[in-house]
C-alpha positions in Angstrom: -20.5 21.8 -26.7 -20.8 19.1 -23.9 -20.4 19.9 -20.4 -16.7 19.6 -18.6 -16.7 17.0 -15.8 -13.8 16.3 -13.5 -13.3 14.3 -10.6 -11.4 15.3 -7.6 -8.9 12.2 -6.3 -7.0 13.2 -3.0 -4.3 10.6 -2.0 -2.6 10.4 1.5 0.7 8.7 1.3 3.5 8.1 3.4 5.3 10.9 3.0 2.8 13.6 1.4 -0.7 14.6 0.1 -1.3 14.5 -3.2 -4.5 15.8 -5.4 -5.7 15.8 -8.9 -8.3 16.8 -11.1 -9.2 13.9 -13.6 -11.7 13.8 -16.0 -14.1 11.3 -17.2 -11.2 9.1 -19.1 -8.9 8.7 -16.6 -6.7 11.7 -17.5 -4.7 13.5 -14.8 -5.5 17.9 -15.8 -3.5 19.3 -12.7 -2.1 17.9 -9.6 -1.0 19.5 -6.7 1.6 17.8 -3.3 2.0 18.7 -0.2 4.6 17.1 2.2 3.3 15.6 5.6 5.4 15.9 9.0 6.2 12.8 10.8 7.7 12.1 14.4 10.1 9.2 14.7 9.6 9.6 19.4 11.7 5.9 19.4 13.1 3.2 17.2 9.9 1.9 15.2 7.2 4.6 16.5 6.3 6.4 13.8 3.9 8.9 13.7 1.6 11.8 12.0 -0.7 14.4 13.2 -4.4 14.7 11.6 -4.7 18.3 11.6 -1.4 18.8 9.4 -2.8 15.8 7.3 -6.3 17.4 6.4 -5.0 21.0 5.9 -2.6 19.8 3.6 -5.2 18.1 1.6 -7.1 21.7 1.8 -4.1 23.1 0.3 -3.8 20.5 -2.8 -7.2 20.5 -3.5 -7.8 24.3 -3.2 -4.4 24.4 -5.9 -6.2 22.2 -8.2 -9.2 23.7 -8.4 -8.2 27.6 -9.1 -10.6 29.1 -12.0 -12.5 26.4 -12.2 -16.6 26.1 -12.3 -17.4 24.1 -9.0 -20.8 22.7 -10.5 -18.4 20.7 -13.2 -16.4 19.2 -10.4 -18.8 15.8 -9.8 -17.1 14.2 -7.3 -14.5 13.6 -4.5 -12.8 10.3 -3.7 -10.3 10.0 -1.1 -7.4 7.1 0.1 -4.8 7.4 2.4 -2.2 4.5 4.4 -3.8 2.7 6.5 -2.8 4.1 10.1 -4.6 4.8 13.0 -5.9 7.9 13.5 -7.0 8.8 17.6 -9.3 11.2 18.6 -10.9 12.3 21.8 -14.6 12.4 23.1 -15.4 15.9 20.7 -13.4 15.1 17.9 -10.4 16.3 18.4 -7.0 14.4 18.4 -5.4 12.6 21.6 -2.2 11.4 21.2 -0.7 7.9 21.0 2.6 8.0 22.8 4.0 11.9 23.8 1.8 14.7 25.4 1.9 16.1 22.4 -2.2 15.6 20.7 -1.1 16.4 17.5 1.0 13.3 17.3 -2.7 11.2 17.2 -1.7 9.1 14.0 -0.1 5.5 14.4 1.4 5.1 11.0 0.8 1.6 9.4 5.0 1.1 9.3 5.0 1.7 12.8 6.0 -1.5 14.4 5.9 -1.0 18.3 2.5 -3.5 19.1 5.0 -6.5 18.5 3.7 -8.5 21.2 0.2 -7.3 21.2 0.4 -9.2 17.5 1.8 -12.1 18.9 -1.0 -12.3 21.3 -3.5 -11.7 19.3 -2.0 -14.7 17.0 -1.9 -17.2 19.9 -5.8 -16.9 20.0 -6.0 -18.8 17.1 -9.0 -17.5 16.6 -11.2 -18.4 13.5 -10.7 -14.7 11.8 -7.3 -14.9 11.5 -7.9 -17.3 8.3 -8.7 -14.1 6.8 -5.4 -12.5 7.4 -3.4 -15.4 6.2 -3.6 -17.1 9.8 -1.8 -14.1 11.4 -2.4 -10.1 12.1 0.3 -8.5 11.4 1.4 -5.7 13.7 0.6 -3.0 10.9 -2.8 -3.6 11.3 -4.9 -1.6 14.0 -5.9 -4.6 16.4 -2.9 -4.7 18.0 -2.2 -1.2 18.0 -5.3 -0.2 19.8 -3.8 -3.3 21.8 -1.1 -1.2 22.5 -2.7 1.9 23.7 -5.0 -0.1 26.1 -2.1 -1.8 27.9 0.7 0.9 27.4 -1.9 4.1 27.8 -4.3 2.9 30.7 -5.1 6.4 31.6 -5.9 7.9 28.3 -7.8 5.1 26.8 -10.8 5.7 28.5 -10.3 9.7 27.3 -10.3 7.9 23.5 -14.0 8.7 21.9 -13.2 7.5 18.1 -10.4 5.5 16.3 -10.7 5.7 12.0 -8.2 4.1 9.8 -6.9 7.1 8.2 -9.0 7.2 5.1 -12.1 7.3 6.7 -10.9 10.2 8.8 -10.4 12.2 5.5 -14.3 11.3 4.5 -15.3 12.3 8.3 -14.0 15.6 7.5 -15.2 16.5 4.6 -18.7 15.4 5.3 -19.4 14.7 9.2 -19.9 11.3 7.9 -19.1 8.7 10.7 -19.3 5.9 7.8 -16.5 3.5 7.8 -14.5 2.0 4.3 -15.5 -1.8 3.9 -12.3 -1.7 2.3 -10.3 -0.6 5.8 -12.3 -2.6 8.4 -12.1 -6.2 6.2 -8.4 -5.0 5.3 -6.8 -3.6 8.4 -9.6 -4.0 11.0 -10.7 -7.4 11.3 -14.1 -6.9 10.2 -15.8 -9.9 9.1 -17.4 -11.0 5.5 -17.2 -14.7 5.6 -16.7 -16.5 2.8 -20.2 -18.5 3.2 -21.8 -15.1 3.0 -23.9 -15.6 6.3 -21.8 -13.3 8.3 -20.9 -10.0 8.4 -19.9 -7.7 10.9 -18.3 -7.2 13.9 -17.2 -10.2 15.5 -17.6 -9.7 19.5 -16.3 -13.0 20.2 -13.2 -11.9 18.5 -13.1 -9.0 20.5 -13.6 -10.2 23.5 -10.9 -13.1 23.1 -8.5 -10.3 22.8 -9.6 -7.9 25.0 -11.1 -5.3 23.3 -14.7 -6.1 24.1 -14.9 -2.3 25.5 -15.1 -1.5 21.6 -18.6 -3.1 21.1 -20.3 -0.3 23.6 -22.6 2.1 22.4 -22.8 -0.2 18.9 -19.6 0.0 18.3 -19.4 3.6 18.3 -15.4 4.5 19.1 -14.7 2.0 15.4 -18.6 2.5 13.4 -21.1 0.9 12.8 -22.2 2.3 9.1 -20.3 0.7 7.3 -20.3 1.2 3.2 -18.5 0.0 0.0 -15.2 1.8 -1.4 -17.3 4.3 -4.0 -20.6 4.5 -2.4 -22.4 8.0 -1.5 -21.0 8.8 2.0 -22.0 12.1 2.0 -22.2 15.8 0.3 -19.1 18.2 1.4 -20.2 20.2 4.5 -21.3 24.0 3.7 -18.1 24.5 5.7 -15.5 22.9 4.0 -17.0 23.6 0.9 -16.1 27.5 1.5 -12.4 26.7 2.4 -12.0 24.7 -1.1 -14.1 27.0 -2.9 -16.5 24.0 -4.1 -20.2 23.6 -4.2 -21.8 22.5 -1.0 -23.2 18.8 -1.2 -20.4 17.7 -4.0 -20.1 13.9 -3.3 -18.1 12.7 -1.9 -17.5 8.6 -2.2 -16.7 6.1 0.6 -13.0 5.5 1.0 -9.9 3.4 0.2 -6.5 2.1 1.0 -3.8 4.0 -0.9 -2.4 0.7 -2.3 -6.0 -0.3 -3.0 -6.6 2.9 -5.0 -3.3 2.2 -7.2 -5.3 -1.5 -7.9 -8.5 0.1 -8.8 -7.1 2.8 -10.9 -4.8 0.1 -13.1 -7.0 -3.3 -13.3 -8.9 -1.9 -16.1 -6.0 -0.9 -17.9 -5.6 -2.1 -21.9 -1.9 -3.6 -23.0 -1.9 -4.6 -26.5 -2.2 -8.4 -26.7 -2.7 -8.9 -22.7 -5.9 -10.4 -21.6 -8.1 -7.9 -19.7 -9.5 -10.9 -17.1 -8.7 -9.0 -13.6 -8.3 -12.2 -11.8 -5.5 -13.3 -14.6 -4.0 -9.7 -13.5 -1.7 -9.3 -10.1 -1.3 -5.3 -9.7 1.9 -3.9 -8.0 1.5 -0.6 -6.2 5.4 0.2 -5.9 6.3 3.2 -2.8 7.6 3.1 0.5 6.6 -0.4 0.6 4.8 -2.5 -2.2 1.7 -4.0 -2.6 0.3 -6.7 -4.5 -3.2 -6.8 -5.0 -4.8 -10.0 -7.1 -8.5 -10.3 -7.1 -11.1 -13.2 -8.2 -14.9 -14.7 -8.2 -14.2 -17.3 -5.4 -12.2 -16.6 -2.4 -9.0 -18.1 -1.6 -7.5 -18.8 1.6 -3.3 -18.1 1.2 -1.5 -18.8 4.2 1.0 -16.0 5.0 -1.3 -13.3 2.5 -3.9 -11.6 4.0 -7.4 -12.1 3.1 -9.7 -13.3 1.3 -11.5 -9.7 1.6 -14.7 -9.3 -0.1 -15.3 -6.3 -2.5 -12.5 -4.5 -0.7 -11.5 -3.1 -3.8 -13.3 -4.5 -6.6 -17.1 -4.6 -5.6 -18.7 -8.5 -5.2 -14.7 -10.1 -5.9 -12.6 -11.1 -3.4 -9.1 -9.4 -2.8 -6.0 -11.1 -1.5 -3.5 -8.8 -0.7 0.3 -9.6 -0.2 3.3 -7.0 0.1 7.0 -6.2 1.0 6.8 -3.8 4.2 10.3 -1.6 2.4 10.7 -1.7 -1.1 11.2 2.1 -1.9 12.8 2.5 1.6 14.8 0.0 0.5 17.0 1.3 -2.2 16.7 4.0 -0.4 18.7 2.7 2.3 21.1 1.0 0.3 22.0 3.6 -1.8 22.4 6.7 1.4 24.0 4.1 3.7 26.9 3.0 1.0 29.8 5.8 1.4 29.6 5.8 -2.8 26.1 7.0 -2.2 26.3 9.2 0.5 28.8 11.3 -1.1 26.5 11.1 -5.0 23.3 12.0 -2.7 25.2 15.4 -2.1 25.8 16.4 -5.5 22.7 14.7 -7.1 19.0 14.2 -6.5 18.0 10.3 -5.7 16.5 9.9 -9.3 19.7 11.3 -10.9 21.7 9.0 -8.6 19.6 5.9 -9.8 20.1 7.3 -13.2 24.1 7.4 -12.9 24.1 3.5 -11.2 22.1 2.5 -13.9 24.8 3.7 -16.3 27.5 2.5 -14.8 26.1 -0.9 -14.9 25.4 -0.7 -18.2 28.8 -0.4 -18.8 29.8 -2.7 -17.0 28.0 -5.4 -18.4 29.5 -4.6 -21.8 33.1 -4.2 -20.6 32.8 -7.8 -19.3 30.8 -9.1 -22.1 27.7 -9.5 -20.7 24.4 -9.1 -22.7 22.4 -8.3 -19.8 23.2 -6.4 -16.8 21.5 -8.7 -14.3 24.5 -11.2 -15.2 26.4 -9.1 -12.9 25.4 -10.1 -9.7 26.2 -13.8 -9.5 28.1 -13.3 -7.0 25.7 -11.0 -5.0 22.7 -11.7 -3.4 20.6 -10.3 -1.3 17.3 -11.0 1.0 15.4 -7.7 1.2 13.5 -8.5 4.4 15.2 -5.4 6.3 12.1 -4.6 7.7 10.3 -7.7 8.4 8.5 -9.6 5.9 5.0 -9.1 5.6 4.1 -12.0 2.8 4.4 -14.8 2.6 6.2 -15.6 5.3 4.3 -12.8 7.7 7.0 -12.8 10.2 7.8 -9.2 11.3 11.0 -10.5 12.8 12.7 -11.5 9.4 16.0 -9.2 8.4 18.0 -8.3 5.7 20.8 -10.4 4.4 23.6 -9.5 1.8 26.0 -11.8 0.8 29.2 -11.7 -1.6 30.3 -8.4 0.2 33.7 -7.2 -0.1 36.1 -4.0 0.7 34.8 -1.7 -1.7 33.3 1.4 -1.1 33.5 2.8 -5.4 30.6 3.6 -7.4 30.7 0.7 -9.2 30.2 -1.7 -5.9 27.4 0.6 -5.3 25.3 0.0 -8.4 25.9 -3.6 -7.9 24.6 -3.6 -5.1 21.7 -1.7 -5.9 21.2 -3.9 -9.0 21.1 -7.2 -6.2 18.4 -5.2 -4.0 16.1 -4.7 -7.2 16.3 -8.5 -8.1 15.5 -9.4 -4.7 12.7 -7.1 -4.6 11.3 -8.9 -7.9 12.1 -12.6 -6.4 9.8 -11.4 -3.9 7.3 -11.1 -6.0 7.7 -14.2 -7.5 7.8 -15.8 -4.3 4.2 -14.1 -3.5 2.7 -15.3 -6.7 4.1 -19.1 -6.4 1.9 -18.4 -2.7 -1.5 -17.5 -4.5 -1.3 -20.2 -7.3 0.0 -23.0 -5.0 -3.2 -22.4 -3.1 -5.0 -22.4 -6.2 -5.8 -18.7 -7.4 -6.3 -18.5 -10.8 -2.7 -18.6 -12.9 -1.5 -15.0 -13.7 -0.6 -13.6 -17.1 0.7 -10.1 -16.6 1.5 -7.7 -14.0 0.3 -4.2 -13.4 2.7 -2.0 -11.7 2.6 2.0 -10.5 4.5 3.9 -8.0 7.7 6.3 -7.3 10.2 3.0 -8.0 8.4 2.1 -11.5 10.3 5.6 -12.7 13.0 3.2 -12.7 13.2 1.2 -16.0 15.6 -1.4 -15.2 13.2 -2.1 -12.2 10.1 -2.7 -14.1 11.9 -5.0 -17.0 13.5 -7.2 -13.6 9.9 -7.4 -12.6 9.2 -8.9 -15.9 12.1 -11.2 -16.4 12.2 -12.5 -13.0 8.6 -13.5 -13.1 8.6 -14.4 -16.4 5.3 -12.5 -17.0 4.3 -9.4 -19.1 4.3 -5.9 -17.3 1.6 -3.1 -18.1 2.8 0.2 -17.1 -0.1 2.8 -17.7 0.4 5.8 -19.7 -1.6 7.8 -17.2 1.3 7.5 -13.8 -1.0 8.3 -11.4 -2.7 5.4 -10.5 -3.2 6.1 -7.3 -4.8 9.3 -7.9 -7.1 7.7 -10.8 -8.2 5.4 -8.5 -9.6 7.3 -6.2 -11.2 9.8 -8.8 -13.1 6.5 -10.1 -14.3 6.4 -6.4 -15.7 10.1 -6.7 -17.1 9.2 -10.2 -18.9 6.3 -8.6 -20.4 8.5 -5.9 -21.5 10.9 -8.6 -23.6 8.1 -10.0 -21.7 9.4 -13.2 -21.3 5.6 -14.3 -23.5 2.8 -13.8 -21.0 0.9 -11.3 -17.8 0.2 -10.5 -16.6 -1.9 -13.4 -17.9 0.7 -16.1 -15.7 3.4 -14.1 -12.5 0.8 -14.0 -13.4 0.2 -17.6 -14.1 3.8 -19.1 -11.0 5.8 -16.8 -8.6 2.7 -17.3 -6.7 4.5 -19.7 -3.7 2.8 -21.9 -0.6 0.5 -20.9 2.9 -0.4 -22.5 3.6 -3.9 -22.1 7.4 -5.0 -21.5 7.6 -8.5 -22.0 10.2 -10.9 -20.1 13.7 -11.1 -21.5 14.0 -15.0 -22.2 17.6 -15.4 -22.8 17.9 -14.4 -18.8 15.4 -16.7 -17.5 17.8 -19.4 -16.3 19.7 -17.3 -14.8 16.9 -15.5 -13.0 15.6 -19.1 -11.8 19.3 -20.1 -10.5 18.8 -16.5 -7.8 15.2 -17.7 -7.0 16.9 -20.7 -6.0 19.4 -18.8 -4.2 16.4 -16.4 -2.5 14.6 -19.2 -1.3 17.7 -20.8 0.6 18.7 -17.2 2.1 15.4 -17.0 4.1 15.7 -21.0 5.3 19.1 -20.4 6.0 18.5 -17.1 8.5 15.7 -19.3 9.9 18.3 -22.0 11.1 20.6 -19.6 12.0 18.1 -18.3 14.3 17.1 -21.8 15.4 20.9 -22.4 16.6 21.1 -19.2 18.4 17.6 -20.1 20.5 19.1 -23.5 21.5 20.5 -24.7 25.1 23.6 -25.6 23.5 
């Protein structure tokens, strides 16, 4: 009888920590979840606690390994949001705004560092070409600049800064190594397209006023850099004892949560679908949506992050686009509508969406439409209620709705919900256009995972809006599969990451686009493009001296 082999994947999302026990074929056998505390001390401030998150990690890992032989757990992988963790000289939490040291994480979605991002972008430093021409205020250098500028007396007390995924591997192993994924994607760490430079760019740090981070061989921000999935250390004896696992259990260099979803999906098999990695666009749809595209050659795309070398798949370049609010936007559309707030009093968010889909079907049937999408002919949404991440890279963009009426009915909410689903899908099309115009290999399919994908209407509209088949993995927890793939690599269970992706990717359902709605979506997409152009015109008028 063959030995049972398991890997642990740990995913720290925006609102919860999850852990999964995954076998060597990528099947999630057991999982556990625990909510994270978030503080919102001011508008656009979002803070969390590294102690709270690590305690949640301990809790969910312990839950999934009960009654298992620790010898059968071969490796552990961590992924997390790209949030900034601040610690003091002794590795203890140090606050990022208030006097409460528990609030020592600036979340990815925190938008306090707008002025600092603008300052960095005005330098026009050559490093900015790797982030689509502009750093985002969601990235770490603007946030570090904010801390230095607004908390000058505390700046010298900070001893270590981690991207959250790397903080987790440090807690598990004691290793101060950093993952190339986090550094190239969020910290402006250089991996040049010519291949002749890899490391911290000191001229960039000097020009933006963070040259002190280079002290002591970059002690505060890391000097040992590993590929995602490389062995970064074994579980310390203290942590292993708490978890009920074997000391020395291999832990992988980490990865950002969305990138874990891309890694977990990119090897998925769908009937009749090209398996070439560079022909697939991965969508990881949660609070926000990340769009992941890999290629063998570096592609520079204005308004899209990257190209990042080996940030998701080793030896391939990653372009990362996204929408700052997707699941969060849909929640807001429902909860802010009079009918939605009433529905949420009597049913869950998921049941509310099921109810709205049912209403849309009845409305389409009553009006003689062959597809519910035709119901929104006169309602159009621009979805950037929390700014535009890609391809405009403009956090000052705001949401727009055309076609409002004095109507607080459930049917009205259903139409608004449908128009927002469509707008998010047109945002994907906008990103695809930008990538392909920059000569990225044409896409032949979308891969899709995450909370929003539980809504079949969202998935179908994505396919219809972009005119491409969508692969939806049978294993619904692609992010956890991705982090467990890293654990398998750290344990050297497979020969390389590509083999792990192939063996643990699993199968997927294929959702084909509905050709009958193509012309309709083409017209709505033209309206979509006009909406942001109009918003820019309004801004120009209001900023003029007339």
